[in-house]
All heavy atoms as an XYZ file, in Angstrom:
828
protein
N       0.853     -1.250     -0.047
C      -0.001     -0.057     -0.047
C       0.960      1.200      0.038
O       1.802      1.339      0.766
C      -0.905      0.011      1.185
C      -1.871      1.246      1.323
S      -2.692      1.272      2.841
C      -3.794     -0.090      2.685
N       0.607      2.152     -0.878
C       1.412      3.382     -0.965
C       1.076      4.295      0.104
O       0.055      4.206      0.862
C       1.192      4.033     -2.389
O      -0.116      4.693     -2.284
N       2.011      5.336      0.310
C       1.671      6.384      1.337
C       0.494      7.151      1.058
O      -0.338      7.438      2.033
C       2.955      7.253      1.473
C       2.807      8.412      2.425
C       4.027      9.186      2.572
N       3.763     10.202      3.568
C       4.087     10.257      4.715
N       4.578      9.103      5.318
N       3.912     11.367      5.587
N       0.234      7.430     -0.265
C      -0.940      8.211     -0.661
C      -2.170      7.465     -0.279
O      -3.240      8.035      0.164
C      -0.954      8.522     -2.161
N      -2.268      6.140     -0.407
C      -3.362      5.310     -0.102
C      -3.526      5.255      1.462
O      -4.663      5.359      1.923
C      -3.161      3.852     -0.585
C      -3.283      3.733     -2.104
C      -2.895      2.352     -2.664
O      -1.884      1.939     -2.185
N      -3.558      1.776     -3.423
N      -2.521      5.128      2.236
C      -2.501      5.227      3.652
C      -3.143      6.539      4.155
O      -4.026      6.603      5.052
C      -1.306      4.819      4.331
C      -0.917      3.407      4.256
C       0.368      3.209      5.260
N       1.517      3.997      4.865
C       2.451      3.815      3.928
N       2.349      2.598      3.349
N       3.486      4.596      3.696
N      -2.642      7.596      3.586
C      -3.098      9.082      3.847
C      -4.511      9.131      3.602
O      -5.292      9.604      4.394
C      -2.211     10.059      3.202
C      -0.837     10.124      3.796
O      -0.540      9.530      4.761
O      -0.105     10.862      3.047
N      -5.017      8.600      2.452
C      -6.446      8.717      2.140
C      -7.332      7.864      3.111
O      -8.206      8.369      3.457
C      -6.598      8.141      0.640
C      -8.083      8.369      0.180
C      -8.202      7.852     -1.259
C      -9.674      7.981     -1.785
N      -9.801      7.640     -3.180
N      -6.920      6.752      3.438
C      -7.509      5.925      4.459
C      -7.541      6.673      5.818
O      -8.674      6.634      6.385
N      -6.445      7.157      6.239
C      -6.513      7.938      7.504
C      -7.505      9.082      7.414
O      -8.153      9.371      8.348
C      -5.155      8.384      7.920
N      -7.425      9.769      6.334
C      -8.407     10.976      6.184
C      -9.823     10.444      6.186
O     -10.688     11.138      6.787
C      -8.142     11.692      4.863
C      -6.900     12.561      4.902
C      -6.847     13.558      3.702
N      -6.902     12.858      2.413
C      -6.112     12.331      1.625
N      -4.828     12.446      2.132
N      -6.152     11.822      0.555
N     -10.136      9.326      5.548
C     -11.467      8.774      5.583
C     -11.885      8.421      6.877
O     -13.122      8.650      7.489
N     -11.051      7.705      7.778
C     -11.276      7.329      9.100
C     -11.563      8.595     10.023
O     -12.578      8.599     10.747
C     -10.106      6.527      9.671
C      -9.906      5.262      9.005
C      -8.574      4.560      9.281
O      -7.813      5.117     10.174
O      -8.278      3.619      8.511
N     -10.752      9.652      9.798
C     -10.987     10.887     10.622
C     -12.260     11.509     10.139
O     -13.103     12.037     11.022
C      -9.751     11.854     10.348
C      -8.554     11.363     11.191
O      -8.717     10.852     12.267
N      -7.359     11.615     10.623
N     -12.703     11.534      8.905
C     -13.828     12.067      8.422
C     -14.987     11.432      8.989
O     -15.905     11.990      9.433
C     -13.810     11.962      6.956
C     -15.128     12.550      6.232
C     -15.095     12.444      4.707
O     -14.084     12.136      4.040
O     -16.190     12.409      4.082
N     -14.915      9.972      8.993
C     -16.079      9.399      9.630
C     -16.246      9.466     10.970
O     -17.271      9.595     11.636
C     -15.943      7.868      9.175
C     -17.422      7.132      9.381
C     -18.499      7.464      8.477
C     -17.738      6.328     10.330
C     -19.608      6.879      8.607
C     -18.921      5.733     10.549
C     -19.833      6.001      9.669
O     -21.138      5.415      9.805
N     -15.069      9.515     11.757
C     -15.055      9.683     13.177
C     -15.740     11.109     13.571
O     -16.545     11.220     14.484
C     -13.646      9.640     13.854
N     -15.467     12.093     12.761
C     -15.955     13.542     12.962
C     -17.530     13.454     12.652
O     -18.179     14.007     13.301
C     -15.213     14.497     11.954
N     -17.937     12.690     11.724
C     -19.225     12.603     11.304
C     -20.143     11.883     12.598
O     -21.186     12.347     13.028
C     -19.516     11.735     10.037
C     -20.852     11.618      9.472
C     -20.779     11.488      8.017
C     -21.608     10.373     10.173
N     -19.448     10.858     13.080
C     -20.119     10.141     14.241
C     -20.073     11.161     15.503
O     -21.024     11.151     16.301
C     -19.302      8.958     14.556
C     -19.515      7.721     13.697
C     -18.516      6.679     14.093
C     -20.890      7.157     13.654
N     -18.900     11.821     15.776
C     -18.895     12.790     16.783
C     -20.004     13.795     16.877
O     -20.608     14.087     17.789
C     -17.590     13.477     16.805
O     -16.472     12.508     17.044
N     -20.265     14.318     15.557
C     -21.195     15.367     15.483
C     -22.605     14.742     15.648
O     -23.404     15.374     16.357
C     -21.179     15.995     14.087
C     -22.269     17.158     13.903
C     -21.968     17.811     12.536
O     -20.912     17.832     12.000
O     -23.070     18.331     11.928
N     -22.877     13.551     15.016
C     -24.153     13.003     15.147
C     -24.504     12.482     16.642
O     -25.697     12.463     17.014
C     -24.273     11.829     14.148
N     -23.494     12.014     17.319
C     -23.620     11.381     18.602
C     -23.525     12.399     19.760
O     -23.737     12.059     20.882
C     -22.832     10.168     18.833
C     -22.988      9.022     17.782
C     -21.995      7.991     18.053
C     -24.536      8.473     17.864
N     -22.932     13.511     19.447
C     -22.577     14.586     20.561
C     -21.494     14.187     21.458
O     -21.612     14.592     22.670
N     -20.603     13.300     21.028
C     -19.493     12.994     21.987
C     -18.302     12.751     21.080
O     -18.310     12.431     19.839
C     -19.821     11.660     22.693
C     -20.018     10.516     21.803
S     -20.713      9.253     23.045
C     -20.243      7.707     22.082
N     -17.034     12.900     21.612
C     -15.884     12.768     20.847
C     -15.578     11.232     20.354
O     -15.636     10.388     21.331
C     -14.637     13.239     21.737
C     -15.342     13.180     23.113
C     -16.773     13.266     22.891
N     -15.387     10.982     19.222
C     -15.118      9.745     18.551
C     -13.909      9.994     17.882
O     -13.592     10.751     17.092
C     -16.210      9.233     17.541
C     -17.565      9.256     18.138
C     -15.882      7.951     17.018
C     -17.912      8.288     19.355
N     -12.933      8.928     18.230
C     -11.577      9.023     17.466
C     -11.298      7.742     16.819
O     -11.802      6.664     17.344
C     -10.449      9.264     18.553
C     -10.695     10.504     19.336
C      -9.674     11.666     19.251
N      -9.819     12.728     20.045
C     -10.638     13.668     19.988
N     -11.681     13.537     19.046
N     -10.673     14.728     20.784
N     -10.491      7.765     15.714
C     -10.012      6.498     15.139
C      -9.030      5.847     15.988
O      -8.319      6.573     16.715
C      -9.610      6.817     13.751
C      -8.293      7.590     13.706
C      -7.900      7.915     12.326
N      -6.972      6.907     11.724
C      -5.699      6.982     11.517
N      -5.046      8.100     12.028
N      -5.035      6.074     10.954
N      -8.915      4.569     15.879
C      -7.873      3.769     16.609
C      -6.458      3.933     15.947
O      -6.433      3.801     14.752
C      -8.253      2.320     16.699
C      -9.356      1.984     17.528
C      -9.537      0.509     17.558
C     -10.730      0.071     18.377
N     -10.868     -1.411     18.324
N      -5.459      4.353     16.650
C      -4.214      4.419     16.066
C      -3.474      3.047     16.135
O      -3.750      2.323     17.056
C      -3.320      5.398     16.800
C      -3.893      6.830     16.663
C      -2.939      7.801     17.548
C      -3.974      7.383     15.208
N      -2.836      2.603     14.995
C      -2.225      1.323     14.973
C      -3.071      0.247     14.495
O      -2.606     -0.992     14.324
N      -4.244      0.472     14.198
C      -5.249     -0.458     13.682
C      -4.802     -1.135     12.427
O      -4.779     -2.345     12.138
C      -6.649     -0.078     13.645
C      -6.991      0.663     12.364
C      -6.402      2.001     12.216
O      -5.763      2.518     13.025
N      -6.779      2.691     11.223
N      -4.108     -0.374     11.447
C      -3.583     -1.037     10.206
C      -2.520     -1.984     10.499
O      -2.436     -2.964      9.875
C      -3.166      0.119      9.264
N      -1.651     -1.646     11.455
C      -0.529     -2.556     11.757
C      -1.131     -3.804     12.466
O      -0.665     -4.979     12.251
C       0.412     -1.909     12.703
C       1.589     -2.714     13.191
C       2.378     -1.951     14.193
N       1.594     -1.804     15.475
C       1.360     -0.587     16.088
N       1.814      0.371     15.475
N       0.566     -0.461     17.095
N      -2.104     -3.606     13.390
C      -2.697     -4.719     14.204
C      -3.840     -5.586     13.532
O      -4.142     -6.527     13.986
C      -3.205     -4.217     15.481
C      -2.106     -3.413     16.283
O      -0.940     -3.702     16.052
O      -2.581     -2.508     17.085
N      -4.304     -4.946     12.356
C      -5.238     -5.779     11.725
C      -6.598     -5.663     12.157
O      -7.492     -6.515     11.714
N      -6.949     -4.784     13.116
C      -8.351     -4.590     13.672
C      -9.253     -3.673     13.008
O      -8.809     -3.198     11.903
N     -10.218     -3.289     13.705
C     -11.196     -2.317     13.110
C     -10.618     -0.883     13.298
O      -9.589     -0.720     14.035
C     -12.541     -2.438     13.865
C     -12.310     -2.284     15.304
O     -11.371     -2.936     15.984
O     -13.149     -1.684     16.000
N     -11.223      0.197     12.751
C     -10.853      1.523     12.757
C     -11.426      2.331     13.894
O     -10.716      3.143     14.505
C     -11.026      2.212     11.513
C     -10.421      1.432     10.269
O      -9.274      1.171     10.513
O     -11.080      1.307      9.371
N     -12.561      2.094     14.247
C     -13.396      2.903     15.194
C     -14.220      1.913     16.129
O     -14.880      1.034     15.499
C     -14.301      4.023     14.536
C     -13.425      4.827     13.776
C     -15.075      4.600     15.629
C     -14.205      5.847     12.907
N     -14.314      2.155     17.315
C     -15.090      1.413     18.332
C     -16.053      2.303     19.130
O     -15.494      3.239     19.722
C     -14.306      0.520     19.105
C     -15.081     -0.368     19.995
C     -14.209     -1.501     20.698
O     -13.042     -1.528     20.445
O     -14.776     -2.215     21.468
N     -17.404      2.171     18.955
C     -18.425      2.986     19.659
C     -19.365      1.880     20.250
O     -20.153      1.281     19.631
C     -19.101      3.944     18.767
C     -20.065      4.725     19.609
C     -18.104      4.829     18.048
N     -19.294      1.928     21.605
C     -20.224      0.973     22.274
C     -20.076     -0.493     21.759
O     -18.940     -0.868     21.644
N     -21.087     -1.159     21.289
C     -20.936     -2.482     20.851
C     -20.410     -2.578     19.283
O     -20.333     -3.674     18.729
C     -22.283     -3.113     20.899
C     -23.234     -1.929     20.741
C     -22.468     -0.802     21.474
N     -20.387     -1.297     18.709
C     -20.046     -1.261     17.257
C     -18.512     -1.311     17.005
O     -17.897     -0.536     17.498
C     -20.748     -0.167     16.560
C     -22.199     -0.187     16.722
C     -22.788      0.469     17.792
C     -22.954     -0.830     15.860
C     -24.187      0.542     17.832
C     -24.505     -0.862     15.908
C     -25.079     -0.256     17.043
N     -18.183     -2.282     16.154
C     -16.795     -2.180     15.601
C     -16.782     -1.958     14.275
O     -17.544     -2.631     13.438
C     -16.160     -3.700     15.802
C     -16.071     -4.299     17.144
C     -15.070     -3.694     18.152
N     -13.791     -3.867     17.607
C     -12.835     -4.879     18.112
N     -13.290     -5.740     19.097
N     -11.681     -5.015     17.654
N     -16.238     -0.856     13.730
C     -16.434     -0.079     12.467
C     -15.131     -0.150     11.737
O     -14.187      0.305     12.217
C     -16.996      1.301     12.714
C     -18.096      1.298     13.591
C     -17.185      1.915     11.370
C     -18.580      2.846     14.036
N     -15.172     -0.676     10.539
C     -14.166     -0.804      9.609
C     -14.465      0.312      8.607
O     -15.499      0.381      8.040
C     -14.083     -2.090      8.890
C     -12.938     -2.090      7.907
C     -11.549     -1.902      8.428
O     -11.227     -2.238      9.603
O     -10.604     -1.460      7.710
N     -13.674      1.373      8.396
C     -13.856      2.444      7.516
C     -12.995      2.354      6.237
O     -11.830      2.159      6.337
C     -13.518      3.832      8.258
C     -13.798      5.057      7.300
C     -14.362      3.903      9.506
N     -13.760      2.552      5.194
C     -12.965      2.493      3.864
C     -13.326      3.685      3.029
O     -14.522      3.998      2.782
C     -13.346      1.175      3.014
C     -13.049     -0.199      3.767
C     -11.498     -0.292      4.029
C     -11.132     -1.591      4.627
N      -9.656     -1.707      4.688
N     -12.370      4.218      2.392
C     -12.513      5.416      1.588
C     -11.862      4.905      0.207
O     -10.632      5.213     -0.038
C     -11.817      6.537      2.137
C     -11.935      7.855      1.405
C     -13.197      8.437      1.572
N     -13.237      9.788      0.981
C     -13.131      9.992     -0.364
N     -13.019      8.912     -1.214
N     -12.940     11.250     -0.875
N     -12.680      4.197     -0.598
C     -12.010      3.630     -1.827
C     -12.998      3.568     -2.982
O     -14.271      3.695     -2.843
C     -11.867      2.094     -1.529
C     -10.923      1.668     -0.322
C      -9.469      1.579     -0.557
N      -9.226      0.782     -1.719
C      -8.893     -0.597     -1.491
N      -8.760     -1.071     -0.310
N      -8.631     -1.313     -2.483
N     -12.408      3.632     -4.178
C     -13.187      3.563     -5.374
C     -13.634      2.103     -5.700
O     -14.770      1.752     -6.104
C     -12.449      4.227     -6.539
C     -12.441      5.698     -6.471
C     -13.747      6.448     -6.308
O     -14.623      6.191     -7.227
O     -14.044      7.042     -5.380
N     -12.653      1.138     -5.604
C     -12.907     -0.196     -5.887
C     -13.509     -0.889     -4.585
O     -12.914     -0.815     -3.553
C     -11.591     -0.935     -6.281
N     -14.619     -1.320     -4.716
C     -15.451     -1.890     -3.677
C     -15.076     -3.346     -3.452
O     -14.926     -4.169     -4.418
C     -16.966     -1.739     -3.908
C     -17.381     -0.351     -3.951
C     -18.886     -0.323     -4.068
C     -16.875      0.538     -2.843
N     -14.716     -3.727     -2.280
C     -14.397     -5.121     -1.792
C     -15.152     -5.489     -0.547
O     -14.671     -5.776      0.443
C     -12.917     -5.317     -1.604
C     -12.044     -5.128     -2.824
C     -10.621     -5.318     -2.788
N     -10.360     -6.717     -2.266
C      -9.457     -6.853     -1.355
N      -8.616     -5.925     -0.958
N      -9.256     -8.108     -0.842
N     -16.463     -5.197     -0.587
C     -17.292     -5.315      0.575
C     -17.273     -6.586      1.314
O     -17.191     -6.658      2.621
C     -18.772     -4.965      0.187
C     -18.880     -3.400     -0.309
C     -19.635     -5.094      1.357
C     -20.196     -3.005     -0.932
N     -17.242     -7.667      0.582
C     -17.167     -8.932      1.256
C     -15.890     -9.136      2.054
O     -15.759     -9.558      3.167
C     -17.193    -10.173      0.353
C     -18.658    -10.332     -0.232
O     -19.740     -9.936      0.301
O     -18.791    -10.940     -1.353
N     -14.748     -8.746      1.467
C     -13.462     -8.795      2.231
C     -13.389     -7.913      3.432
O     -12.946     -8.260      4.458
C     -12.358     -8.439      1.235
N     -14.038     -6.663      3.250
C     -14.134     -5.748      4.440
C     -14.918     -6.254      5.538
O     -14.576     -6.188      6.645
C     -14.552     -4.407      3.873
C     -13.772     -3.688      2.826
C     -12.511     -4.017      2.464
C     -14.264     -2.642      1.926
N     -12.126     -3.275      1.393
C     -13.153     -2.477      1.014
C     -15.553     -2.163      1.684
C     -13.301     -1.554      0.071
C     -15.564     -1.137      0.721
C     -14.494     -0.874     -0.041
N     -16.033     -6.950      5.137
C     -16.891     -7.515      6.206
C     -16.239     -8.525      6.918
O     -16.250     -8.657      8.157
C     -18.222     -7.980      5.592
S     -19.372     -6.763      4.943
N     -15.479     -9.431      6.258
C     -14.823    -10.615      6.847
C     -13.732     -9.967      7.744
O     -13.378    -10.493      8.797
C     -14.115    -11.459      5.705
C     -15.121    -12.305      4.902
C     -14.598    -13.048      3.698
O     -13.317    -12.986      3.681
O     -15.172    -13.376      2.992
N     -13.002     -8.888      7.229
C     -12.002     -8.243      8.197
C     -12.630     -7.761      9.469
O     -12.025     -8.086     10.699
C     -11.385     -7.021      7.391
C     -10.324     -6.388      8.169
C      -9.724     -5.166      7.353
O     -10.170     -4.977      6.289
N      -9.051     -4.330      8.117
N     -13.733     -7.120      9.532
C     -14.244     -6.596     10.674
C     -14.969     -7.575     11.553
O     -14.829     -7.645     12.786
C     -15.166     -5.244     10.488
C     -16.532     -5.666      9.824
C     -15.399     -4.607     11.651
N     -15.576     -8.661     10.845
C     -16.143     -9.623     11.726
C     -15.012    -10.560     12.349
O     -15.359    -11.010     13.479
C     -16.907    -10.722     10.693
C     -18.208     -9.781     10.155
C     -19.044    -10.572      9.063
O     -18.416    -11.695      8.612
O     -19.903    -10.009      8.524
N     -13.890    -10.569     11.759
C     -12.982    -11.386     12.504
C     -12.316    -10.766     13.781
O     -11.882    -11.377     14.691
C     -11.681    -11.514     11.387
N     -12.537     -9.395     13.898
C     -12.006     -8.778     15.094
C     -13.266     -8.513     16.164
O     -12.929     -8.134     17.118
C     -11.292     -7.544     14.755
S     -12.104     -6.221     14.142
N     -14.462     -8.726     15.724
C     -15.419     -8.405     16.559
C     -15.724     -9.590     17.485
O     -15.705    -10.762     17.209
C     -16.790     -8.189     15.782
N     -15.804     -9.265     18.834
C     -15.952    -10.298     19.817
C     -17.381    -10.657     20.047
O     -18.327     -9.887     19.534
N     -17.760    -11.484     20.924
C     -19.117    -11.799     21.382
C     -19.738    -10.551     21.813
O     -19.259     -9.751     22.599
C     -18.965    -12.770     22.577
C     -17.573    -13.401     22.342
C     -16.667    -12.235     21.687
N     -21.003    -10.417     21.280
C     -21.845     -9.168     21.641
C     -21.463     -7.987     21.010
O     -22.246     -6.910     21.158
N     -20.465     -7.909     20.037
C     -20.043     -6.817     19.333
C     -20.843     -6.847     17.898
O     -21.058     -7.902     17.397
C     -18.566     -6.690     19.221
C     -17.894     -6.448     20.636
C     -16.471     -6.200     20.540
O     -15.798     -6.901     19.820
N     -16.100     -5.231     21.253
N     -20.931     -5.696     17.389
C     -21.594     -5.575     15.969
C     -20.559     -5.081     15.061
O     -20.037     -3.931     15.062
C     -22.939     -4.740     16.108
C     -23.861     -5.162     17.203
C     -23.437     -4.498     14.772
C     -24.764     -4.209     17.632
N     -20.164     -5.932     14.115
C     -19.281     -5.484     13.061
C     -20.079     -4.727     11.927
O     -21.058     -5.006     11.571
C     -18.731     -6.778     12.375
C     -19.822     -7.909     12.718
C     -20.494     -7.326     13.976
N     -19.366     -3.420     11.606
C     -19.993     -2.645     10.710
C     -18.893     -2.158      9.551
O     -17.720     -2.010     10.182
C     -20.462     -1.279     11.354
C     -21.019     -0.287     10.379
C     -21.485     -1.718     12.551
N     -19.248     -2.013      8.474
C     -18.348     -1.491      7.542
C     -18.975     -0.287      7.132
O     -20.197     -0.158      6.604
C     -18.187     -2.375      6.142
C     -17.291     -1.731      5.140
C     -17.538     -3.750      6.517
N     -18.173      0.860      7.235
C     -18.594      2.251      6.597
C     -17.747      2.602      5.541
O     -16.495      2.537      5.462
C     -18.569      3.307      7.614
N     -18.312      2.964      4.315
C     -17.462      3.231      3.116
C     -18.013      4.433      2.301
O     -19.250      4.631      2.386
C     -17.336      1.964      2.194
C     -18.429      1.488      1.402
C     -18.628      2.136      0.134
C     -19.441      0.809      2.009
C     -19.806      1.669     -0.450
C     -20.611      0.331      1.377
C     -20.672      0.964      0.058
O     -21.912      0.516     -0.697
N     -17.079      4.963      1.588
C     -17.464      6.065      0.759
C     -16.580      6.103     -0.517
O     -15.404      6.055     -0.382
C     -17.287      7.480      1.561
C     -17.737      8.630      0.581
C     -17.927      9.948      1.555
N     -16.639     10.543      1.612
C     -16.116     11.393      0.755
N     -16.803     11.642     -0.386
N     -15.125     12.054      0.971
N     -17.242      6.198     -1.680
C     -16.459      6.515     -2.899
C     -16.455      7.989     -3.073
O     -17.229      8.784     -2.611
C     -17.140      5.708     -3.965
C     -17.080      4.289     -3.781
C     -17.984      3.550     -4.773
N     -17.322      3.494     -6.097
C     -17.850      3.066     -7.138
N     -18.978      2.578     -7.217
N     -17.069      3.008     -8.263
N     -15.604      8.434     -4.050
C     -15.321      9.879     -4.401
C     -16.713     10.441     -4.761
O     -17.433      9.889     -5.610
C     -14.354     10.118     -5.491
C     -12.962      9.804     -4.959
O     -12.646      9.888     -3.739
N     -12.084      9.494     -5.847
N     -17.198     11.420     -4.240
C     -18.404     12.138     -4.599
C     -19.595     11.533     -4.160
O     -20.735     11.840     -4.566
N     -19.497     10.532     -3.309
C     -20.867      9.748     -2.778
C     -20.772     10.050     -1.350
O     -19.857     10.543     -0.696
C     -20.533      8.285     -3.122
C     -20.231      7.870     -4.566
C     -21.514      8.054     -5.294
O     -22.712      7.674     -4.872
N     -21.465      8.607     -6.502
N     -21.970      9.727     -0.773
C     -22.202      9.826      0.572
C     -21.687      8.580      1.240
O     -21.561      7.367      0.599
C     -23.824      9.974      0.856
C     -24.669      8.768      0.451
C     -26.174      8.968      0.576
O     -26.458      9.303      1.756
O     -26.885      8.809     -0.263
N     -21.645      8.626      2.604
C     -21.189      7.435      3.300
C     -22.313      6.346      3.362
O     -23.468      6.722      3.362
C     -20.900      7.759      4.790
C     -19.619      8.449      4.841
C     -19.291      9.805      4.905
C     -18.320      7.845      4.979
N     -17.960     10.019      5.061
C     -17.229      8.953      5.099
C     -17.902      6.535      4.979
C     -15.976      8.628      5.212
C     -16.496      6.202      5.050
C     -15.633      7.346      5.093
N     -21.869      5.108      3.230
C     -22.837      4.057      3.336
C     -22.382      3.045      4.382
O     -21.103      2.871      4.721
C     -22.890      3.291      2.049
C     -23.382      4.294      0.859
C     -23.519      3.508     -0.413
N     -23.839      4.427     -1.480
C     -25.091      4.783     -1.779
N     -26.129      4.343     -1.092
N     -25.246      5.552     -2.767
N     -23.299      2.266      5.014
C     -22.838      1.406      6.024
C     -23.429     -0.028      5.740
O     -24.591     -0.161      5.275
C     -23.514      1.827      7.466
C     -23.407      0.938      8.429
C     -23.016      3.163      7.771
N     -22.657     -1.000      5.997
C     -23.075     -2.452      5.767
C     -22.934     -3.136      7.053
O     -21.927     -3.023      7.800
C     -22.063     -3.120      4.808
C     -22.415     -4.575      4.531
C     -22.246     -2.294      3.465
N     -23.988     -3.855      7.449
C     -23.974     -4.784      8.558
C     -24.718     -6.110      8.355
O     -25.517     -6.072      7.509
C     -24.479     -3.990      9.893
C     -25.850     -3.573      9.965
C     -26.329     -3.477     11.324
C     -26.029     -2.166      9.244
N     -24.557     -7.017      9.191
C     -25.208     -8.238      9.157
C     -26.705     -8.100      9.236
O     -27.266     -7.199     10.104
C     -24.620     -9.267     10.128
C     -23.345     -9.631     10.028
C     -22.813    -10.547     10.984
N     -22.858     -9.960     12.323
C     -22.269    -10.354     13.529
N     -21.385    -11.383     13.418
N     -22.514     -9.760     14.617
N     -27.404     -8.861      8.567
C     -28.904     -8.773      8.527
C     -29.403     -8.994      9.933
O     -30.406     -8.162     10.425
C     -29.555     -9.778      7.564
C     -30.994     -9.345      7.369
O     -31.447     -8.354      7.038
N     -31.966    -10.357      7.700
N     -28.984     -9.946     10.639
C     -29.487    -10.148     12.071
C     -29.310     -8.853     12.919
O     -30.242     -8.544     13.660
C     -28.860    -11.378     12.740
C     -29.325    -12.731     12.050
O     -30.346    -12.670     11.518
O     -28.476    -13.706     12.379
N     -28.099     -8.292     12.803
C     -27.829     -7.075     13.547
C     -28.919     -5.999     13.085
O     -29.342     -5.085     13.846
C     -26.451     -6.554     13.392
C     -25.487     -7.484     13.982
O     -25.835     -8.201     15.023
O     -24.411     -7.789     13.581
N     -29.010     -5.837     11.791
C     -29.933     -4.832     11.218
C     -31.436     -5.140     11.883
O     -32.037     -4.110     12.264
C     -29.970     -4.892      9.662
C     -30.968     -3.951      9.171
C     -30.808     -2.600      9.101
C     -32.146     -4.452      8.397
C     -31.727     -1.773      8.588
C     -33.052     -3.646      7.871
C     -32.858     -2.309      7.873
N     -31.937     -6.246     11.866
C     -33.202     -6.583     12.297
C     -33.284     -6.265     13.938
O     -34.333     -5.660     14.307
C     -33.516     -7.989     12.094
C     -33.738     -8.367     10.689
C     -33.993     -9.890     10.383
C     -34.869     -7.622      9.926
N     -32.284     -6.637     14.557
C     -32.180     -6.177     16.057
C     -32.280     -4.620     16.203
O     -32.885     -4.158     17.077
C     -30.902     -6.651     16.722
C     -31.029     -8.203     16.830
C     -29.728     -8.897     17.272
N     -29.245     -8.238     18.503
C     -27.965     -8.126     18.826
N     -27.000     -8.666     17.829
N     -27.428     -7.559     19.887
N     -31.548     -3.845     15.335
C     -31.687     -2.417     15.409
C     -33.161     -2.009     14.993
O     -33.686     -0.993     15.747
C     -30.817     -1.851     14.416
C     -29.300     -1.686     14.786
C     -28.351     -1.241     13.595
C     -29.158     -0.665     15.883
N     -33.792     -2.551     14.062
C     -35.114     -2.144     13.631
C     -36.043     -2.411     14.693
O     -36.992     -1.708     14.778
C     -35.379     -3.012     12.359
C     -34.682     -2.656     11.075
S     -35.018     -0.961     10.585
C     -36.560     -1.237      9.827
N     -35.872     -3.416     15.509
C     -36.734     -3.853     16.532
C     -36.485     -3.163     17.872
O     -37.146     -3.172     18.890
C     -36.747     -5.353     16.789
C     -37.328     -6.214     15.756
C     -37.475     -7.585     16.207
N     -36.103     -8.222     16.456
C     -35.433     -9.083     15.787
N     -35.987     -9.537     14.552
N     -34.459     -9.779     16.140
N     -35.425     -2.236     17.846
C     -34.976     -1.498     19.039
C     -34.404     -2.320     20.099
O     -34.347     -1.934     21.307
N     -33.809     -3.434     19.691
C     -33.177     -4.270     20.704
C     -31.691     -3.844     20.972
O     -31.061     -4.456     21.867
C     -33.108     -5.733     20.179
C     -34.647     -6.189     20.074
C     -34.651     -7.664     19.557
O     -33.628     -8.292     19.044
O     -35.858     -8.201     19.272
N     -31.173     -3.001     20.062
C     -29.646     -2.590     20.413
C     -29.645     -1.205     21.009
O     -30.455     -0.445     20.682
C     -28.927     -2.665     19.090
C     -28.714     -4.049     18.633
C     -28.014     -3.980     17.270
C     -27.959     -4.865     19.432
């Protein structure tokens, strides 16, 4: 991975953390060292969030990455954005249904 790609990824993580901070009214920060450690980028409550700022989508691989680091009771989430697009979120259907029913 080139330095430009790492920088773009870090900017995306910071951008999404700022979006969460504003929406939730509390400071949210990206995890430092997550690229080296292979974990998720942001953790908020039970949510383990992998943030991607990419043009080429590899959603299945990203889901597998964040699911591998989520522990019991944690909810793996992929947040991604392509250039000129809005942020989108991907999560498992069972977790989505629990959110819809107000169980989370």
